[in-house]
C-alpha positions as CSV (number, residue, x, y, z in Angstrom):
1,M,46.7,-35.1,-28.9
2,S,45.5,-33.4,-32.1
3,D,42.7,-36.0,-32.4
4,L,41.6,-35.1,-28.9
5,I,41.6,-31.4,-29.8
6,K,39.6,-32.1,-32.9
7,K,37.0,-34.1,-30.9
8,D,36.8,-31.3,-28.3
9,N,36.3,-28.8,-31.0
10,M,33.7,-30.9,-32.7
11,K,31.8,-31.3,-29.5
12,S,32.0,-27.5,-28.8
13,L,30.8,-26.7,-32.4
14,Y,28.0,-29.2,-32.2
15,N,26.7,-27.8,-28.9
16,E,26.9,-24.3,-30.2
17,I,24.9,-25.2,-33.3
18,V,22.3,-27.2,-31.2
19,N,21.8,-24.1,-29.0
20,A,21.3,-21.9,-32.0
21,I,18.8,-24.4,-33.4
22,N,16.8,-24.7,-30.2
23,K,16.8,-20.9,-29.7
24,S,15.4,-20.3,-33.2
25,K,12.8,-23.0,-32.8
26,N,11.6,-21.5,-29.5
27,K,11.3,-18.1,-31.2
28,V,9.3,-19.6,-34.0
29,V,6.9,-21.4,-31.6
30,T,6.5,-18.2,-29.6
31,A,5.8,-16.1,-32.7
32,V,3.3,-18.6,-34.1
33,N,1.5,-18.9,-30.8
34,S,1.3,-15.1,-30.5
35,E,-0.1,-14.6,-34.0
36,M,-2.6,-17.4,-33.5
37,V,-3.9,-15.9,-30.2
38,I,-4.2,-12.5,-31.7
39,L,-6.0,-13.9,-34.7
40,Y,-8.5,-15.8,-32.4
41,W,-9.1,-12.6,-30.4
42,N,-9.8,-10.7,-33.6
43,I,-12.3,-13.4,-34.7
44,G,-13.9,-13.3,-31.3
45,K,-14.2,-9.5,-31.7
46,I,-15.9,-9.9,-35.1
47,I,-18.3,-12.4,-33.7
48,K,-19.2,-10.2,-30.8
49,T,-19.4,-6.8,-32.5
50,E,-20.6,-7.7,-36.0
51,I,-22.8,-10.8,-35.3
52,L,-24.1,-11.1,-31.8
53,N,-24.6,-7.4,-31.1
54,D,-27.0,-6.9,-34.0
55,V,-29.1,-10.0,-34.1
56,R,-31.1,-12.2,-31.8
57,A,-29.1,-14.8,-29.8
58,E,-30.5,-17.8,-31.6
59,Y,-30.1,-16.3,-35.0
60,G,-26.6,-15.4,-34.1
61,K,-25.8,-18.9,-33.1
62,S,-27.1,-20.2,-36.4
63,I,-24.8,-17.7,-38.2
64,I,-21.8,-18.9,-36.2
65,K,-22.7,-22.5,-36.9
66,E,-22.8,-21.8,-40.7
67,L,-19.5,-19.9,-40.5
68,S,-17.9,-22.8,-38.6
69,K,-18.9,-25.2,-41.4
70,E,-17.3,-23.1,-44.1
71,L,-14.2,-22.2,-42.1
72,T,-13.7,-25.8,-41.1
73,R,-14.0,-26.9,-44.7
74,D,-11.4,-24.3,-45.9
75,Y,-9.0,-24.1,-42.9
76,G,-9.5,-27.3,-40.8
77,K,-11.0,-28.3,-37.4
78,G,-9.4,-25.4,-35.5
79,Y,-12.5,-23.4,-36.5
80,S,-15.1,-25.7,-35.1
81,Q,-18.2,-24.1,-33.6
82,R,-16.9,-24.8,-30.1
83,N,-13.6,-23.1,-30.9
84,L,-15.4,-20.1,-32.4
85,F,-17.2,-19.6,-29.1
86,N,-13.9,-20.0,-27.3
87,M,-12.6,-17.1,-29.4
88,L,-15.6,-15.1,-28.4
89,K,-15.0,-15.9,-24.7
90,L,-11.4,-14.7,-25.2
91,Y,-12.5,-11.4,-26.5
92,E,-15.1,-11.0,-23.8
93,A,-12.6,-11.9,-21.0
94,I,-9.7,-9.8,-22.3
95,G,-11.2,-6.9,-24.2
96,N,-8.1,-4.7,-24.1
97,F,-6.0,-5.5,-27.2
98,E,-2.7,-4.2,-25.7
99,I,-3.1,-6.5,-22.7
100,L,-4.0,-9.4,-25.0
101,Q,-1.0,-8.7,-27.2
102,T,1.3,-8.8,-24.2
103,L,-0.2,-12.1,-22.9
104,S,0.0,-13.7,-26.4
105,A,3.8,-13.6,-26.1
106,K,3.8,-15.2,-22.6
107,L,0.8,-17.6,-22.5
108,T,-0.2,-20.3,-25.0
109,W,-3.7,-20.8,-26.4
110,S,-4.1,-23.8,-24.1
111,H,-3.4,-21.6,-21.1
112,L,-5.9,-19.0,-22.3
113,L,-8.5,-21.7,-23.0
114,K,-8.4,-22.6,-19.3
115,L,-8.3,-19.0,-18.0
116,I,-11.3,-17.8,-20.0
117,T,-13.5,-20.4,-18.2
118,I,-13.0,-18.4,-15.0
119,D,-15.9,-16.0,-14.6
120,N,-14.6,-14.0,-11.7
121,N,-12.4,-11.2,-13.1
122,L,-10.1,-10.9,-10.1
123,K,-9.7,-14.7,-9.8
124,R,-8.8,-14.9,-13.5
125,E,-6.3,-12.0,-13.1
126,F,-4.7,-13.8,-10.2
127,Y,-4.1,-16.9,-12.2
128,I,-2.9,-14.9,-15.2
129,A,-0.4,-13.1,-13.0
130,M,0.7,-16.5,-11.5
131,C,1.1,-18.1,-15.0
132,V,3.2,-15.2,-16.3
133,N,5.4,-14.8,-13.2
134,E,5.9,-18.5,-12.5
135,R,5.9,-19.7,-16.1
136,C,3.4,-22.3,-15.2
137,S,2.6,-25.2,-17.5
138,V,-1.1,-25.8,-18.4
139,R,-1.0,-28.9,-16.2
140,T,0.2,-26.9,-13.3
141,L,-2.4,-24.2,-13.9
142,N,-5.1,-26.9,-13.9
143,E,-3.7,-28.3,-10.6
144,R,-3.8,-24.8,-9.0
145,I,-7.4,-24.0,-10.1
146,N,-8.7,-27.5,-9.1
147,S,-7.1,-27.1,-5.7
148,M,-8.8,-23.7,-5.3
149,L,-5.5,-22.0,-4.7
150,Y,-7.0,-18.5,-5.1
151,E,-9.7,-19.1,-2.5
152,R,-7.0,-20.5,-0.1
153,T,-4.7,-17.5,-0.3
154,A,-4.9,-14.5,2.0
155,I,-5.3,-12.2,-1.0
156,S,-8.8,-13.5,-1.9
157,K,-10.1,-12.3,1.5
158,K,-9.0,-8.7,0.9
159,P,-11.1,-5.8,-0.4
160,E,-11.4,-5.8,-4.2
161,Q,-9.2,-2.7,-4.7
162,T,-6.4,-4.1,-2.6
163,I,-6.4,-7.3,-4.7
164,I,-6.2,-5.2,-7.8
165,N,-3.3,-3.2,-6.4
166,D,-1.4,-6.4,-5.4
167,L,-2.0,-7.9,-8.9
168,N,-0.8,-4.7,-10.6
169,Q,2.3,-4.7,-8.4
170,L,3.1,-8.2,-9.5
171,S,2.4,-7.6,-13.2
172,E,4.3,-4.3,-13.4
173,N,7.2,-4.9,-11.0
174,N,7.4,-8.7,-11.0
175,K,7.2,-8.2,-7.2
176,M,5.3,-10.6,-5.0
177,S,3.5,-9.5,-1.9
178,I,3.6,-11.9,1.0
179,D,0.1,-13.0,0.1
180,L,1.1,-13.9,-3.5
181,F,4.4,-15.6,-2.6
182,F,5.2,-18.9,-4.3
183,R,8.4,-20.9,-4.6
184,D,10.0,-20.8,-7.9
185,P,8.9,-23.6,-10.3
186,Y,11.2,-26.5,-11.1
187,V,13.0,-26.4,-14.4
188,L,10.6,-27.6,-17.2
189,D,11.7,-30.3,-19.7
190,F,11.0,-28.2,-22.8
191,L,12.4,-30.7,-25.2
192,D,10.0,-33.5,-24.3
193,L,7.2,-31.1,-23.5
194,K,7.1,-32.6,-20.0
195,D,7.1,-30.8,-16.7
196,T,6.7,-31.2,-13.0
197,Y,4.5,-28.8,-11.0
198,Y,6.2,-26.8,-8.3
199,K,5.4,-26.9,-4.6
200,I,3.4,-24.1,-3.1
201,S,4.8,-22.6,0.1
202,K,2.8,-24.1,2.9
203,S,3.1,-21.1,5.2
204,M,1.3,-18.1,3.7
205,G,1.7,-14.7,5.5
206,K,-1.0,-14.2,8.0
207,R,-2.4,-10.8,8.6
208,K,-4.5,-9.4,11.4
209,G,-8.2,-9.7,10.8
210,I,-7.8,-12.4,8.0
């Protein structure tokens, strides 16, 4: 009987320690991602305000190319010319630092790389709100964009100010309007970094005149 109790205690202790380890690891990953995104945004800001604003476009590109060589030599391939331009795009797409700081704790650099390729501001804000609210994986985000989800929702056909109001409602109150409603995502397999993308509700609310 005492052996059984010891085994049960050992299992309980093991599970408690495993939970503590995983919780700490997740916090570390989130903190590193947040700092990296903020760093990349600041680099993009320097490129935009201190290089490209004061020189001709072609000369600016040559400076970025040279910077990339030196940074890659000292800090690795994360500072390739292509990635420096991605940092610039990040700053141009999300110019407000407070918004960027909030997103850096919720979205990965991989999410943001995909989002900054969307030129339409409202469309990009839609997918940002979806990612934050639904905790979408990058693969799911790609699926949604490729399936033209935004264009197929009722919200995309509304006046611009109405879209902005609906997105603000979602961001501030975590409250979905009928035109933004999605089913909750399936539980992601964080340990193996695998996931399954969730199903979109087939029946979107229809409104008069849409």
